[in-house]
BAFI-3210 file (N, C-alpha, C; in Angstrom, 3 decimals, decimal comma, padded with zeros to 6 digits):
// residues 233
n [1|2|3|4|5|6|7|8|9|10|11|12|13|14|15|16|17|18|19|20|21|22|23|24|25|26|27|28|29|30|31|32|33|34|35|36|37|38|39|40|41|42|43|44|45|46|47|48|49|50|51|52|53|54|55|56|57|58|59|60|61|62|63|64|65|66|67|68|69|70|71|72|73|74|75|76|77|78|79|80|81|82|83|84|85|86|87|88|89|90|91|92|93|94|95|96|97|98|99|100|101|102|103|104|105|106|107|108|109|110|111|112|113|114|115|116|117|118|119|120|121|122|123|124|125|126|127|128|129|130|131|132|133|134|135|136|137|138|139|140|141|142|143|144|145|146|147|148|149|150|151|152|153|154|155|156|157|158|159|160|161|162|163|164|165|166|167|168|169|170|171|172|173|174|175|176|177|178|179|180|181|182|183|184|185|186|187|188|189|190|191|192|193|194|195|196|197|198|199|200|201|202|203|204|205|206|207|208|209|210|211|212|213|214|215|216|217|218|219|220|221|222|223|224|225|226|227|228|229|230|231|232|233]
n.u [001,141|000,553|000,545|-000,558|-002,846|-006,225|-007,886|-007,584|-010,067|-011,970|-015,455|-016,023|-018,337|-020,691|-021,773|-023,448|-023,377|-020,191|-018,540|-016,312|-015,443|-013,444|-010,988|-010,578|-010,835|-008,498|-006,698|-006,250|-005,657|-003,448|-002,203|-001,850|-000,491|001,648|002,083|003,914|002,056|000,346|-001,886|-004,900|-007,000|-010,593|-013,276|-015,954|-018,305|-018,577|-019,560|-019,536|-016,606|-013,700|-012,153|-009,084|-007,371|-006,627|-008,517|-011,156|-011,630|-011,926|-011,630|-011,771|-011,672|-008,661|-007,587|-007,666|-005,868|-003,513|-002,807|-001,937|-000,267|000,024|-000,302|-002,709|-005,619|-006,902|-010,059|-010,370|-010,384|-012,064|-014,920|-017,544|-017,713|-019,419|-019,928|-021,767|-022,058|-023,671|-026,270|-025,931|-027,758|-029,391|-026,855|-026,172|-028,354|-028,492|-026,523|-027,504|-026,956|-026,651|-026,031|-024,396|-024,153|-022,949|-020,836|-019,336|-018,798|-016,816|-014,571|-014,096|-013,306|-011,385|-009,030|-008,669|-007,049|-004,127|-004,105|-003,580|-004,387|-007,965|-009,626|-012,428|-014,691|-017,642|-020,535|-021,592|-023,921|-024,699|-027,337|-027,498|-028,763|-028,432|-029,179|-032,695|-033,718|-031,719|-029,893|-026,586|-026,562|-026,709|-024,722|-022,281|-023,317|-022,723|-020,591|-019,841|-018,016|-016,414|-017,700|-016,213|-017,501|-017,743|-018,061|-019,370|-018,592|-020,859|-023,989|-026,401|-025,419|-025,416|-027,986|-028,344|-025,423|-026,588|-028,822|-027,475|-025,829|-027,487|-028,903|-026,724|-026,503|-028,822|-027,709|-026,783|-023,513|-020,716|-020,006|-016,364|-015,781|-015,758|-015,435|-014,368|-014,661|-014,092|-015,609|-016,640|-015,192|-016,359|-018,146|-019,150|-020,130|-018,983|-016,880|-019,204|-020,931|-019,079|-018,353|-021,220|-021,761|-019,945|-021,470|-023,488|-022,263|-021,908|-018,794|-015,346|-014,076|-011,998|-010,464|-010,626|-010,614|-009,183|-010,480|-009,552|-008,069|-006,880|-007,416|-005,396|-004,432|-002,108|-001,077|-003,710|-003,594|-001,651|-003,281|-005,083|-006,085|-004,759|-005,318|-007,846|-008,362|-006,408|-004,064|-000,618|000,128]
n.v [-001,322|002,400|005,965|007,361|005,367|005,004|005,453|002,706|001,021|000,199|-000,828|-000,846|-002,611|-004,117|-006,195|-005,512|-003,432|-002,822|-005,551|-005,146|-003,631|-001,584|-002,922|-004,817|-002,998|-001,450|-003,301|-004,094|-001,945|-001,887|-003,710|-003,355|-000,883|-002,611|-003,725|-001,861|000,077|003,303|003,826|004,811|005,688|006,097|007,280|008,738|009,567|009,351|008,477|009,634|010,850|012,502|014,308|015,694|017,866|019,513|018,993|017,258|013,946|011,022|007,740|005,176|006,255|007,094|005,450|004,162|006,230|005,372|003,214|004,382|004,867|007,702|011,047|012,616|015,542|015,262|016,494|015,881|013,064|012,155|013,496|014,231|014,470|013,254|013,777|012,111|009,211|007,810|005,930|007,601|009,427|010,215|011,528|013,415|015,103|016,059|018,107|019,320|019,039|018,758|015,418|015,365|014,065|013,591|015,877|014,365|011,974|014,339|014,766|011,742|011,607|013,106|012,018|009,437|011,080|011,574|008,982|005,454|003,125|003,506|002,902|002,572|003,152|002,047|003,197|001,326|-000,806|-001,658|-000,531|001,871|004,200|007,939|010,318|011,533|010,589|009,648|006,327|004,897|002,433|003,833|005,561|003,968|003,292|005,732|006,244|003,703|001,693|-001,843|-003,663|-005,186|-007,238|-007,461|-010,001|-010,695|-013,352|-014,483|-015,139|-015,344|-014,662|-015,579|-015,007|-012,062|-011,627|-012,820|-011,412|-008,798|-009,083|-009,353|-006,998|-005,724|-006,915|-005,720|-003,428|-003,233|-003,343|-004,356|-007,699|-007,748|-009,501|-011,258|-010,824|-013,158|-012,513|-013,305|-012,109|-013,235|-015,537|-017,210|-018,701|-022,184|-022,893|-021,553|-022,796|-024,309|-022,372|-020,919|-022,547|-022,768|-019,847|-019,935|-021,729|-019,958|-018,103|-015,592|-015,008|-014,963|-016,026|-013,329|-013,729|-015,485|-014,317|-014,504|-014,286|-011,478|-010,181|-007,088|-005,595|-006,005|-004,615|-004,736|-007,741|-008,993|-008,098|-009,511|-012,100|-011,815|-013,018|-012,495|-012,901|-012,937|-009,977|-008,893|-009,179|-010,417|-013,537]
n.w [-000,191|-000,451|-000,319|-001,936|-002,219|-001,565|001,782|003,872|006,284|009,238|010,733|014,040|016,155|018,356|019,979|022,210|025,138|026,725|025,836|024,836|022,419|022,725|023,521|021,475|018,978|019,460|019,131|016,466|015,369|016,179|015,611|012,284|012,366|012,974|010,755|009,629|008,765|007,947|011,251|012,292|015,267|015,450|017,199|016,548|018,738|022,302|025,400|028,473|030,079|031,735|033,363|032,926|034,141|032,295|030,098|028,971|029,191|027,132|027,869|026,450|023,738|024,159|024,413|022,079|020,729|021,975|020,600|017,745|015,071|014,179|014,742|015,740|016,394|019,358|018,514|016,790|016,342|018,628|017,981|019,252|022,596|025,483|029,054|030,882|031,353|029,737|027,019|024,176|022,665|024,547|026,616|024,713|024,524|027,136|027,483|025,451|022,526|019,276|017,541|014,038|012,190|009,483|009,802|011,273|009,198|007,945|009,666|009,794|006,855|006,517|008,978|007,351|005,441|006,674|007,358|006,350|007,680|008,772|011,949|012,876|015,806|017,189|019,341|022,409|021,030|017,759|016,714|018,565|019,451|018,322|018,037|017,638|015,313|014,512|013,927|015,389|013,691|010,901|010,847|010,656|008,112|006,254|006,658|005,413|006,008|005,788|008,394|011,682|014,096|017,621|019,611|022,999|025,198|027,044|028,900|026,369|024,147|021,761|020,413|020,247|018,566|016,286|015,670|015,795|013,184|011,477|011,147|010,347|007,926|006,872|006,371|003,822|004,597|004,119|006,342|008,106|009,613|012,902|016,224|019,293|022,271|025,763|027,797|030,432|032,541|034,030|032,593|031,856|029,337|027,295|024,877|023,448|023,303|020,973|018,842|018,335|017,112|015,350|013,470|012,516|012,248|009,172|008,667|008,925|012,211|013,562|015,918|019,152|021,668|025,257|028,566|030,146|032,681|032,884|030,345|027,265|024,477|023,330|023,041|022,321|019,838|018,696|018,857|016,477|013,550|010,877|007,952|006,869|006,800|004,691|004,827|005,446|006,952]
ca.u [000,525|001,169|000,518|-001,638|-004,116|-007,184|-007,123|-008,906|-010,765|-013,389|-016,355|-015,994|-019,064|-020,799|-023,613|-024,148|-021,709|-019,350|-018,343|-014,944|-014,907|-012,631|-010,213|-010,207|-010,260|-006,935|-005,646|-006,673|-004,479|-001,660|-001,863|-001,713|000,396|002,809|002,703|004,408|001,021|-000,596|-003,068|-005,439|-008,322|-011,742|-014,685|-016,721|-019,516|-017,949|-020,177|-018,237|-015,716|-013,019|-011,202|-007,350|-006,338|-007,125|-009,551|-011,999|-010,732|-012,824|-011,240|-011,670|-011,205|-007,849|-006,973|-007,385|-004,560|-002,106|-002,550|-002,304|001,282|-000,518|-000,878|-003,869|-005,961|-008,166|-010,833|-010,976|-010,473|-013,526|-015,600|-018,676|-017,548|-020,284|-019,344|-022,598|-021,515|-025,141|-026,714|-025,279|-028,346|-029,505|-026,067|-026,223|-029,868|-028,217|-025,824|-027,729|-025,732|-027,269|-025,187|-024,013|-023,509|-022,359|-019,822|-018,451|-018,021|-016,269|-013,701|-012,942|-012,837|-009,888|-008,037|-008,789|-006,227|-003,815|-003,829|-003,897|-006,001|-008,325|-010,228|-013,675|-015,474|-018,934|-020,877|-022,617|-024,783|-025,314|-028,728|-027,634|-029,050|-027,792|-030,561|-034,752|-034,071|-031,069|-028,901|-025,327|-025,870|-026,760|-023,465|-021,542|-023,615|-022,418|-018,945|-018,910|-016,756|-016,196|-017,982|-016,053|-018,240|-017,310|-018,703|-018,686|-019,445|-021,493|-025,245|-027,806|-024,685|-025,927|-029,252|-027,281|-024,847|-027,383|-029,666|-026,391|-025,443|-029,101|-028,849|-025,730|-026,629|-029,738|-027,624|-026,349|-022,611|-020,485|-018,840|-015,276|-015,069|-016,088|-014,521|-014,788|-014,629|-014,578|-015,770|-017,388|-014,677|-016,975|-018,878|-019,385|-021,153|-018,519|-016,624|-020,259|-021,371|-018,269|-019,238|-022,772|-021,787|-018,875|-021,645|-024,060|-022,156|-021,227|-017,553|-014,437|-013,523|-010,599|-010,004|-010,908|-009,756|-008,696|-010,674|-008,195|-008,365|-006,562|-007,155|-004,035|-003,966|-001,196|-001,350|-005,059|-003,205|-000,841|-004,095|-005,841|-005,804|-004,377|-005,580|-009,152|-007,923|-005,598|-002,826|000,346|000,069]
ca.v [000,116|003,186|007,069|007,356|004,345|005,055|004,667|001,271|000,799|-000,890|000,106|-002,044|-002,432|-004,592|-006,766|-004,788|-002,401|-003,495|-006,679|-005,088|-002,976|-000,486|-003,806|-005,368|-001,887|-001,109|-003,942|-004,086|-000,604|-001,905|-005,007|-002,419|000,333|-003,159|-004,563|-000,678|001,181|004,564|003,185|005,962|005,194|007,231|007,129|009,345|009,462|008,814|008,924|008,849|011,471|012,723|015,476|015,358|019,141|020,787|018,890|016,215|013,002|009,706|006,131|004,476|007,204|007,452|003,719|003,820|007,042|005,323|002,050|004,456|005,324|008,941|011,857|014,134|016,364|014,975|016,773|015,233|011,821|012,006|014,699|014,388|013,795|013,611|013,628|011,373|007,655|006,655|006,130|008,582|010,247|010,819|012,506|014,928|016,310|016,719|019,017|020,047|019,018|017,459|014,571|015,165|012,356|014,647|016,451|012,988|011,949|014,948|014,488|010,577|012,113|014,208|011,259|008,652|011,666|011,181|007,686|004,301|002,252|004,043|001,930|003,628|002,535|002,439|003,453|000,343|-002,117|-001,723|000,173|002,511|005,882|009,208|011,421|011,144|010,118|008,169|005,488|004,484|001,759|005,253|006,508|002,922|003,214|006,743|005,565|002,947|000,428|-003,085|-004,249|-005,997|-007,071|-007,899|-010,744|-011,059|-014,687|-015,263|-016,045|-014,813|-013,665|-016,540|-014,209|-011,110|-012,055|-013,061|-010,220|-008,032|-009,462|-009,530|-005,772|-004,860|-007,003|-005,158|-001,888|-003,383|-003,437|-006,577|-008,346|-008,623|-010,489|-010,837|-010,903|-013,657|-012,222|-014,236|-011,469|-014,477|-016,724|-018,186|-019,038|-023,328|-023,470|-020,857|-023,098|-024,494|-021,072|-020,446|-023,317|-022,407|-018,741|-020,251|-022,353|-018,928|-016,306|-015,884|-014,195|-015,240|-015,667|-012,840|-013,683|-015,721|-013,342|-014,923|-013,315|-010,656|-009,266|-006,073|-005,820|-005,928|-004,427|-005,833|-009,400|-009,092|-008,002|-010,813|-013,159|-011,670|-013,780|-011,170|-013,269|-012,524|-008,747|-008,830|-008,897|-012,101|-013,962]
ca.w [000,031|-001,139|000,273|-003,210|-002,322|-000,331|003,256|004,229|007,410|008,846|011,560|014,895|016,782|019,701|020,471|023,577|025,412|027,294|024,941|024,240|021,388|022,450|023,360|019,498|018,034|020,013|018,770|015,080|014,820|016,920|014,278|011,069|012,997|013,451|009,782|009,019|007,746|009,061|011,245|013,616|015,409|015,810|018,023|016,797|019,345|023,716|026,996|029,915|030,447|033,213|033,316|033,416|035,229|030,851|028,983|029,150|027,882|027,666|028,349|025,204|022,840|024,807|023,911|020,523|020,607|022,349|019,896|016,573|014,783|013,596|015,870|015,404|016,915|019,893|018,656|015,086|016,541|019,125|017,310|020,490|024,164|026,790|030,601|031,314|031,065|029,143|025,678|023,348|022,538|026,096|026,856|023,957|025,025|028,487|026,942|024,218|021,667|017,824|016,526|013,065|010,612|008,150|010,324|011,660|007,864|007,102|010,169|009,322|005,572|007,358|009,015|006,099|004,338|006,714|007,483|005,371|008,133|010,226|012,597|014,336|017,073|017,370|020,533|022,275|019,729|016,302|016,791|019,641|018,921|018,371|018,061|017,841|014,302|014,031|014,980|015,037|011,650|009,879|010,891|010,210|006,476|006,253|006,190|004,223|005,865|006,533|009,419|012,605|014,699|018,862|020,675|024,422|025,097|027,515|028,275|025,761|023,179|020,560|019,708|020,335|018,108|015,037|015,616|015,157|012,058|010,422|011,105|009,674|006,598|006,397|005,649|002,988|005,112|004,629|007,892|007,256|010,628|013,771|017,106|020,275|023,533|026,598|028,850|031,848|032,625|034,458|031,779|031,081|028,105|026,004|023,900|022,872|022,320|019,821|017,372|017,492|016,843|013,672|012,061|012,160|011,426|007,659|008,216|009,682|013,242|013,488|016,860|020,094|023,112|026,189|029,762|030,510|034,045|032,295|028,758|027,429|023,019|022,058|023,908|021,640|018,845|018,556|018,411|015,242|012,220|009,690|006,598|006,558|006,848|003,693|005,530|005,003|008,202]
c.u [000,774|000,438|-000,968|-002,594|-004,721|-007,499|-008,002|-008,869|-011,777|-013,719|-015,868|-017,050|-019,807|-021,550|-024,455|-023,026|-021,304|-018,535|-016,589|-015,084|-013,894|-010,709|-009,954|-010,078|-008,760|-006,379|-006,092|-006,095|-003,527|-001,339|-001,194|-000,723|001,626|003,332|003,465|002,909|000,581|-001,204|-003,790|-006,294|-009,201|-012,606|-015,724|-017,923|-019,461|-019,267|-019,577|-017,175|-015,285|-012,404|-009,824|-006,363|-006,737|-007,839|-010,056|-011,968|-012,249|-011,637|-010,686|-011,255|-009,298|-006,661|-006,850|-005,940|-003,385|-002,194|-002,280|-000,945|001,085|-001,176|-001,659|-004,340|-007,082|-009,818|-011,673|-011,209|-011,599|-014,168|-016,442|-018,290|-018,322|-019,487|-020,495|-022,013|-023,569|-025,315|-026,827|-026,641|-029,514|-028,091|-026,133|-027,442|-029,869|-027,630|-025,988|-027,129|-026,833|-026,017|-025,187|-023,708|-022,413|-021,000|-018,794|-017,969|-017,059|-015,001|-013,310|-012,877|-010,695|-008,595|-007,293|-007,389|-004,823|-003,229|-003,955|-004,766|-006,790|-009,855|-011,201|-014,244|-016,339|-019,523|-021,903|-022,572|-024,613|-026,124|-028,602|-028,091|-028,356|-028,193|-032,065|-034,476|-033,402|-029,837|-027,117|-025,317|-026,386|-025,351|-022,517|-022,081|-023,111|-021,066|-018,749|-018,009|-017,345|-016,595|-017,259|-016,365|-018,085|-018,763|-018,469|-019,659|-019,074|-023,390|-026,023|-026,857|-024,881|-026,587|-028,794|-026,831|-025,589|-027,930|-028,500|-026,091|-026,438|-029,184|-028,010|-025,915|-028,191|-029,331|-026,854|-024,332|-022,116|-019,583|-018,025|-015,157|-015,621|-015,002|-014,719|-014,340|-014,605|-014,654|-016,328|-016,523|-014,972|-018,181|-018,560|-019,259|-019,703|-017,828|-017,926|-021,309|-020,328|-018,498|-020,276|-022,648|-020,547|-019,743|-022,463|-023,521|-021,385|-019,926|-016,387|-014,112|-011,805|-010,056|-010,914|-010,094|-010,383|-009,906|-009,071|-008,433|-008,142|-006,589|-006,348|-004,437|-003,007|-000,769|-002,969|-004,671|-003,025|-002,051|-004,896|-005,086|-005,607|-004,749|-006,106|-009,121|-007,346|-004,204|-001,866|-000,327|001,875]
c.v [001,462|004,517|007,306|006,300|005,115|004,617|003,500|001,682|-000,009|-000,451|-000,982|-001,880|-003,959|-005,680|-006,325|-003,852|-003,173|-005,436|-006,539|-004,970|-002,480|-001,506|-004,113|-004,036|-001,471|-001,901|-004,202|-002,817|-001,152|-003,233|-004,286|-001,759|-001,331|-004,153|-002,902|000,144|002,150|004,137|004,314|005,151|006,337|006,480|008,636|010,424|008,729|009,213|008,579|009,633|011,855|013,283|015,205|016,812|019,976|020,630|017,841|015,375|011,311|008,383|005,146|005,079|006,946|005,860|003,560|004,983|006,543|003,450|002,758|005,010|006,785|009,503|012,745|014,586|015,488|015,465|016,201|013,675|011,214|013,480|014,883|013,547|014,534|013,139|012,877|009,970|006,934|006,725|007,399|009,961|011,043|012,283|013,433|015,387|016,334|017,698|019,660|019,963|018,103|016,830|014,980|014,637|013,220|015,516|014,981|012,120|012,698|014,935|012,740|010,705|012,727|013,151|010,504|009,460|011,599|009,588|006,556|003,442|003,205|002,962|002,807|002,806|003,115|002,383|002,137|-000,166|-001,260|-000,726|001,440|004,151|007,039|010,473|010,674|010,213|009,282|007,743|005,067|003,510|002,905|005,816|005,337|002,955|004,675|006,860|004,861|001,964|-000,900|-003,293|-005,071|-006,298|-007,981|-008,487|-011,060|-012,372|-014,640|-015,033|-014,567|-014,238|-014,016|-015,197|-012,790|-010,729|-011,885|-011,603|-009,279|-008,397|-009,122|-007,884|-005,146|-005,389|-005,739|-003,702|-002,046|-003,203|-004,648|-006,164|-008,815|-009,612|-010,186|-011,575|-011,719|-012,996|-012,561|-013,226|-012,022|-015,116|-017,370|-019,586|-020,622|-023,236|-022,328|-021,752|-024,194|-023,698|-020,544|-021,129|-023,164|-021,243|-019,100|-020,694|-020,772|-017,763|-016,163|-014,830|-014,565|-014,694|-015,344|-013,537|-014,562|-015,581|-014,153|-013,761|-012,493|-009,918|-007,776|-006,394|-005,141|-005,632|-005,032|-007,234|-009,681|-008,728|-009,006|-012,426|-012,963|-012,452|-012,451|-011,451|-012,381|-010,571|-008,158|-008,375|-010,460|-012,321|-013,762]
c.w [000,301|-000,427|-000,162|-003,032|-000,961|000,884|002,829|005,578|007,706|010,690|012,874|015,505|017,691|019,371|021,525|023,718|026,174|027,128|024,518|023,497|021,551|023,136|021,379|018,680|017,949|019,724|017,496|015,118|015,667|015,948|013,042|010,942|012,793|011,988|009,055|008,469|009,341|009,779|012,458|013,407|015,540|016,831|018,153|018,042|021,297|024,338|027,656|029,617|032,142|032,375|034,065|034,319|033,164|030,321|029,615|028,207|028,171|027,107|027,028|024,023|023,524|024,212|022,907|020,131|020,847|021,219|018,624|016,862|013,930|014,910|015,266|016,554|017,892|019,534|017,450|015,018|017,269|019,244|018,770|021,465|025,084|027,907|030,863|030,763|030,547|028,200|025,042|022,796|023,969|026,353|026,195|024,773|025,932|028,204|025,612|022,657|020,508|017,537|015,181|012,536|009,965|008,320|011,167|010,193|007,590|007,832|009,718|007,592|006,228|007,899|008,371|005,501|005,121|007,356|006,524|006,109|008,699|010,874|013,699|014,802|016,873|018,953|021,585|021,485|018,448|016,250|017,850|019,236|019,267|018,555|018,157|015,974|013,569|014,955|014,813|014,021|011,305|009,975|010,346|008,368|005,549|005,839|005,529|004,572|006,122|007,977|010,322|014,539|016,313|019,682|021,823|024,705|026,313|026,935|027,657|024,287|022,031|019,395|019,344|019,316|016,522|014,911|014,836|013,539|011,100|010,282|010,344|007,993|005,799|006,089|004,995|003,198|004,822|006,067|007,435|008,716|011,863|014,866|018,764|021,694|024,823|027,477|030,134|031,887|033,426|033,928|031,194|029,970|026,823|024,782|022,876|022,464|020,981|018,628|017,727|016,828|015,404|013,350|011,924|011,445|009,772|007,710|008,964|010,962|013,775|015,079|017,886|021,292|024,417|027,426|030,255|031,351|033,695|031,266|028,270|025,303|022,688|022,460|022,622|020,309|017,784|018,225|017,286|014,388|011,309|008,645|006,172|005,917|005,759|003,938|005,858|006,977|009,058]
res [m|t|a|a|q|p|a|r|g|f|f|v|t|g|t|d|t|g|v|g|k|t|l|a|a|a|a|l|i|r|l|f|a|g|r|g|l|r|a|a|g|m|k|p|v|a|s|g|a|f|h|d|g|r|r|w|r|n|e|d|a|d|a|l|v|a|a|a|n|v|a|l|p|p|a|l|l|n|p|y|l|f|r|s|a|t|a|p|h|i|a|a|a|e|e|g|v|a|i|d|i|d|y|l|r|g|c|h|r|r|i|a|e|a|a|q|v|v|v|v|e|g|a|g|g|f|m|v|p|l|d|d|c|s|n|t|d|d|l|a|a|a|l|g|l|p|v|i|m|v|v|g|i|r|l|g|c|i|s|h|a|l|l|t|q|q|a|i|r|a|r|s|l|p|l|a|g|w|v|a|n|r|i|d|p|a|e|p|y|a|l|a|m|l|e|s|l|s|q|r|i|g|a|p|l|l|a|d|l|p|w|m|a|q|p|d|a|a|r|a|a|a|l|i|d|p|a|p|l|g|l|r|p]
***
């Protein structure tokens, strides 16, 4: 890949909140950066912020920045940052802000001009509302990126994963692959769930991430199968 080629990228979504989207997104960024590509992350909308004494920040957005090898302004990488840790449309309404998908598409375009690969992490699940009329799937469709689905392996994940796959297909977006994340270390049927999901998801399993008491993007990156992403093993 050369700088003259169009940027590649992926939209990382999850079957629910708290399933490990940020871990998977940061791992993907590290994987591409480790192959010598200019890799950047984008968190278009984040809910839940802390103040570091200078500015408001979000832990998920920070994790993507830490994984990237392209330095860009925080306001470009995370255009909408809300203080309350709740659904984006609720947090936005609380602060009197309207989330503009066209604006987010413009921010993504600027990031893509500086990077060869842009990994975009959604907020919550694939259908999380952004306002009264738009959901996260509308943002994914506007960006037109292949989707990577993160499945938190726990009770109920099979139905959630299949419904998410159906929603992705309904938006005519390619499902580039999925990541299994074993978020429940006590789940006795994790292997059976993985086998069932593998039979029913029409995309390659990119990684089976083990339970991690502390998420480690570098460790997760080493577990991703690079071939379905167009990279050499």
